N, C-alpha and C positions, 0 to 999 in steps of 0.2 A: 506494499500501499505505499502511497504518496504521503511522504512527510510534510508536505505542504497543506494536503488536504485532512490530515490529522490537525493541524494547528488552525486550519481555518474552522474544523467542526468546534474545537474547544473554545476558540474566541465566539463562537455563534452562541453555544450553551452559556457561555459567560451572560450574554444579552437578554437570556429567558430568566426571569426575577426567582419564579418558583425552582428552577432547576439548578441557577448558581449555589443557592442552599445547600440542594441536596450533594452537589458534585464537591462543594466545600468539604462533606464529610465522608466522601470516597476517597480510598486510597488510591494516588496514581497510577497503579499496575492495573487496577479492576477499573479505572476509568479507560484506559488506553485498550484495555481488553473489549468493552463495549464499543470503544469507537471502531477498532479493527472488525468485530462482528456485524455491526453496523455498516460498514463501508462493503464489507463482503456479502451480504443480503442485498445492500444496494445493486451493486455490480450483478447478483444472480438476477436479480428482478430486470436487468436490463435499462438502469439509470445511466445514464451518457458522463464524461467528464463535464460536461456542460449545467448539468442537475444533480450530480450524485451528492454534492457536498450538502446541499439545502435536504435532499431527502434523507441521508444518513443522519445528518443533525437531529431531525424528529425522531427517527428510530434509536438514537443513542438517548436522547432524553426519555425516551419510553422506556429503554432499559435501566437507567438511572434511576427512574420513578419508580420502578419494579422493585429495584433493589433496596431503594432505602425504605420500602414498606410503608410510603405515606401515599395514602391514594383519594384523592379529591373527589372521587365518584362513591363515596360512602353515603348512604342515605338512610335517616334514621326516621323512626314512628316511635309514637311516646302513645300510650294510654294511660291511663289511671292507674296501673300498677306493673304494666309493661312498656319496656323498651326493645325495638327489636332494631338491629343495623346489618345493612346487606348491601353488597354492592351493586351498583348499576353498571349497565352495559356489559356485563361479564367479566368487569375487573378489568375494560380497557381506559385507556384514557385519552387525553385530548391529541397528544404527540402522536401515538399511534394511527388515531382517527386521520390526522393529518397525513401522516406517512402512505395510508391506504389512499388516501384521496390523490394525492401524488402519483401512485402506483396504478390508480384507474384513469389518470389521465393520459399517462406516458402511453397506457396500452391501448386508449381511444383514438393514438395518432396525433394527439394535440402537438401543434408548431412548437408550442412554447408551454412551460407549467408554471403557473403563476399564483400569488396569495390570492384568494377571493376578496 
């Protein structure tokens, strides 16, 4: 993997407020492994050099989010004597959702992949 891409992904992760806190808690070796895994997966999903950093950033953010055991998709219901917590969206998060959206756009032969 290209070191320039890894550096770009780390820089982008630092721009995401929720993830910045999480990556500060992770060991550097773990973060590097997540970045390498995300780049490999994005490459397997046929993202090109033009858009692989953007997609791999979201996938890395998802990996970090899961590893931190912090999930913003926990829903809570409270009755008079009972509280129930459950995961919404099957434990997915916004970072994985965005990666999958980019992947669908790529497969639809979109000439460019952009934020909505």
